[in-house]
C-alpha positions, 0 to 999 in steps of 0.5 A, spaced: 339 818 876 341 813 881 347 809 882 344 802 884 348 796 886 344 790 888 348 784 892 344 778 889 342 775 882 336 772 884 328 772 882 328 778 886 335 782 884 334 780 876 327 783 877 329 789 882 336 790 876 330 790 871 325 795 873 330 800 875 333 799 869 327 800 865 327 808 869 334 810 868 337 808 872 344 805 873 344 798 875 349 794 877 348 787 880 354 782 884 352 775 884 358 770 887 354 764 882 359 765 875 353 762 871 346 763 870 340 760 867 342 758 860 338 756 853 338 748 856 332 749 861 332 742 861 339 741 863 340 747 868 334 745 872 336 738 873 343 738 872 345 744 875 347 744 883 345 749 887 347 749 894 344 756 896 338 755 892 335 748 894 328 751 892 330 751 886 328 744 884 322 744 888 316 746 884 313 753 884 307 755 882 307 763 881 301 767 884 297 773 881 302 778 883 308 776 879 303 776 873 301 783 874 308 784 876 311 782 869 306 784 865 305 791 867 312 793 868 316 787 863 312 785 860 316 782 854 319 778 860 312 775 861 311 775 853 318 771 853 316 766 859 310 763 855 315 763 849 319 758 854 313 753 855 310 756 861 302 755 862 296 761 865 291 757 870 285 761 872 282 759 878 275 758 875 278 754 869 276 748 874 269 749 872 270 750 865 266 755 864 267 762 867 261 765 872 260 773 869 266 777 870 267 781 876 272 786 876 278 783 879 276 776 876 282 777 870 287 777 875 286 770 880 291 767 875 297 762 876 302 761 872 305 754 872 312 754 870 319 752 873 323 756 877 329 756 871 324 758 866 323 765 870 329 766 870 332 765 865 327 769 862 329 775 866 336 774 865 336 775 857 330 781 859 338 783 863 342 781 858 338 786 853 339 793 858 344 798 857 344 800 864 344 794 867 350 790 869 351 783 871 358 781 874 357 774 875 362 769 879 363 776 884 362 776 891 361 781 896 365 781 901 364 788 905 359 794 905 362 802 905 360 806 910 360 813 910 358 818 916 352 819 919 347 817 924 345 812 923 350 810 919 350 811 912 352 804 907 356 808 901 357 801 896 360 794 896 367 791 896 368 786 893 375 784 892 379 790 892 376 794 889 370 798 891 364 800 888 359 806 890 352 806 890 347 811 892 343 806 894 344 798 896 339 793 895 341 786 899 337 781 895 342 775 898 337 771 899 336 768 906 343 766 908 344 774 907 351 776 910 349 783 911 346 784 918 352 781 920 356 786 916 351 792 920 353 790 927 360 788 926 360 796 923 357 798 929 351 799 927 344 796 930 343 789 929 336 789 925 330 786 928 329 778 926 323 775 927 325 767 926 320 761 927 323 755 925 317 750 921 317 743 922 315 741 916 318 737 910 318 736 902 319 731 897 319 731 890 319 727 884 319 730 877 316 727 870 315 729 863 308 726 860 311 721 854 310 725 847 306 718 844 302 717 851 295 720 855 296 726 857 290 728 861 288 726 867 281 727 867 278 732 872 281 731 878 283 736 884 291 737 884 291 735 892 289 731 897 290 729 905 291 724 909 291 726 917 299 726 917 302 727 909 299 731 905 300 729 896 300 734 891 301 735 883 304 741 880 302 741 872 308 745 869 312 747 863 314 743 857 309 737 858 313 736 866 309 736 873 312 734 879 309 730 884 310 733 892 309 729 899 309 734 906 310 731 912 312 732 920 321 733 919 318 727 926 314 723 921 318 716 922 318 714 915 320 720 910 327 718 909 323 712 906 321 716 902 326 718 898 326 711 895 323 712 888 320 706 889 316 708 896 316 714 894 311 713 888 307 707 892 306 713 897 304 718 891 299 713 888 295 713 895 292 720 893 287 720 888 290 726 886 297 725 885 294 717 883 291 719 877 298 723 875 302 717 876 297 713 872 298 716 865 305 713 864 311 719 864 317 719 864 321 720 871 326 726 870 329 726 877 331 723 884 326 724 890 329 731 892 328 733 899 327 739 902 327 741 910 331 745 915 325 750 914 324 756 918 319 763 917 324 769 917 322 778 918 329 781 917 327 788 918 332 794 918 328 799 923 327 798 930 324 803 934 328 807 933 328 808 926 333 805 921 339 802 923 342 804 916 341 808 910 343 807 904 340 800 903 334 796 904 333 789 904 328 785 899 327 778 896 328 773 901 333 777 905 327 781 908 321 776 909 323 769 907 317 763 908 315 756 907 313 754 901 307 751 903 302 757 900 308 761 895 309 766 896 317 767 896 318 770 889 310 775 889 312 778 896 320 778 891 317 782 885 312 786 889 317 789 893 322 790 888 316 794 884 316 798 889 324 799 890 324 802 882 318 806 883 320 809 889 328 809 888 330 816 889 326 817 896 328 810 898 335 812 897 335 819 901 331 814 908 328 809 907 323 810 912 317 809 908 319 803 904 320 800 911 313 803 913 310 799 906 314 793 908 310 792 914 304 794 911 303 790 905 308 784 905 308 783 912 302 781 913 302 775 908 309 773 913 304 773 919 298 768 916 304 763 913 307 763 922 300 762 924 299 757 918 305 753 919 304 752 927 297 749 925 299 746 921 306 742 923 301 740 930 296 737 926 301 733 921 305 731 928 298 729 931 292 727 926 288 731 931 281 730 928 276 736 926 270 738 930 269 744 925 264 743 919 263 748 917 269 751 916 271 744 912 264 746 908 267 752 906 273 750 902 268 744 899 264 748 896 269 752 893 269 747 887 262 747 886 261 755 887 264 761 883 263 765 889 266 762 894 272 760 889 272 767 887 274 769 895 279 762 895 283 765 890 283 773 892 286 770 898 290 764 895 293 771 890 294 775 896 289 780 894 285 780 900 285 778 907 282 773 909 277 775 913 275 781 908 274 775 903 270 770 906 267 774 911 262 777 905 254 774 906 253 773 900 260 768 902 256 766 909 249 765 904 252 761 899 256 755 904 250 755 908 246 754 902 250 748 900 250 745 907 243 745 906 243 741 899 248 736 902 246 734 909 249 728 909 257 732 908 263 731 913 269 733 912 274 727 910 280 725 907 281 722 901 290 720 902 291 713 906 291 711 913 297 711 917 297 704 917 296 704 909 302 708 910 306 704 914 305 698 910 308 701 904 315 702 908 320 695 907 321 692 913 316 696 917 310 693 921 304 698 922 305 701 929 298 702 933 296 709 934 289 708 937 288 717 937 290 716 929 285 710 929 279 713 930 281 719 926 281 715 919 275 711 923 272 718 922 276 720 915 276 728 918 280 733 917 285 736 922 282 742 925 282 748 921 284 744 915 278 749 911 278 754 915 279 761 912 286 763 912 290 757 913 293 754 907 289 749 905 282 753 905 285 759 903 291 760 899 294 753 897 298 755 892 303 750 892 298 745 889 294 749 885 287 746 886 286 743 893 283 737 895 278 736 899 283 739 906 281 747 901 
């Protein structure tokens, strides 16, 4: 059995440790935060200051790989998650009655819950695992190294204490110090592929009133304007989040941190207006997040692994802009792989690096491509000329065959080209277009002038290009294109607006 040290006690770190412990390995998790998720989820969620985890208060939808790993590897965590209030939503629930079952349909399920609920369920399970120790308030300050070419990591140093390990797993997140430690130790540097995104997020949390209305009706959970996206995230225990996404360069972004302005803007989108019309109780300020990037950190270069005895997982390995909701799914897939093959990985990490490049890297590349296009669309409000791509997106909400393809991409089960590029999907989209000869891809959100009129002290600005776009109500180019977030992989919105 292996002795494993895990740096970081977030979802990826705890998931890795728990799955390793269930296989009989001895694991020590080092987490610099002195506290973990406790019994009072609302208190932790709304009042726990977590500057190193800014995404903790942003809305989440956990995709099929999260649910599958939990159900197959640590089913007690899945059961605990549901007991704590998480809800399961099948993509076919949109239709009310599911179509005839096909193999794989059972996996098209999203876990709707706040991140803190999953953290609490993992924390409780780890406490019950005798082979796993979590040392909170323990900040790893360095790695220890042995002989070899490449050098071998032999453990971690916490203060004056050295903890030896057969394998060290870096799950310390997107601000991981491990790359700097390797360079300082004379190792070849990790290969980092980083792409800054120009997208900003603002959200506010609400709770449905116990005696108030609870059903927004059959409304999609996402809407779009040429320059902004809006979505609602139904979550656990009657909570939900309203989310706005726009370019970091948008001059109105700062004003949206005012709750009154935020809510006025959200009410201009049908998806979010339907939920706000339920008169929920606000439970947070407007929470902003920006300065995001997509980053892949590989501990292997053209000469092979830059070090042995060490691998990275979670955001330390692949950190993505949350538009597609890939983060936790990719983190738990890596955790599962490490737990299954730990002895082989401890001996030689080359196989793990090859697996991550094959199984996880394509989703990172898809995120980079989607974000480049989305950043340009939001900044320029560029019109669309691809009627069929938009029809593919709209058709999914009428046709279970197309919805199935869309869900398979959304849940990281099939690449977009494979899912959408079948004769069956093409035939169904063609038939849908024939039945809708007047179809034109339309935004359902506000025009730019309507948006700017909501901002105190700001006169509407004349934008000729935007006025043309508003007049034709077209989606920006590529929205609805297979592989773009709204068409194939809207994971942050649940069900998407007509853009998807």
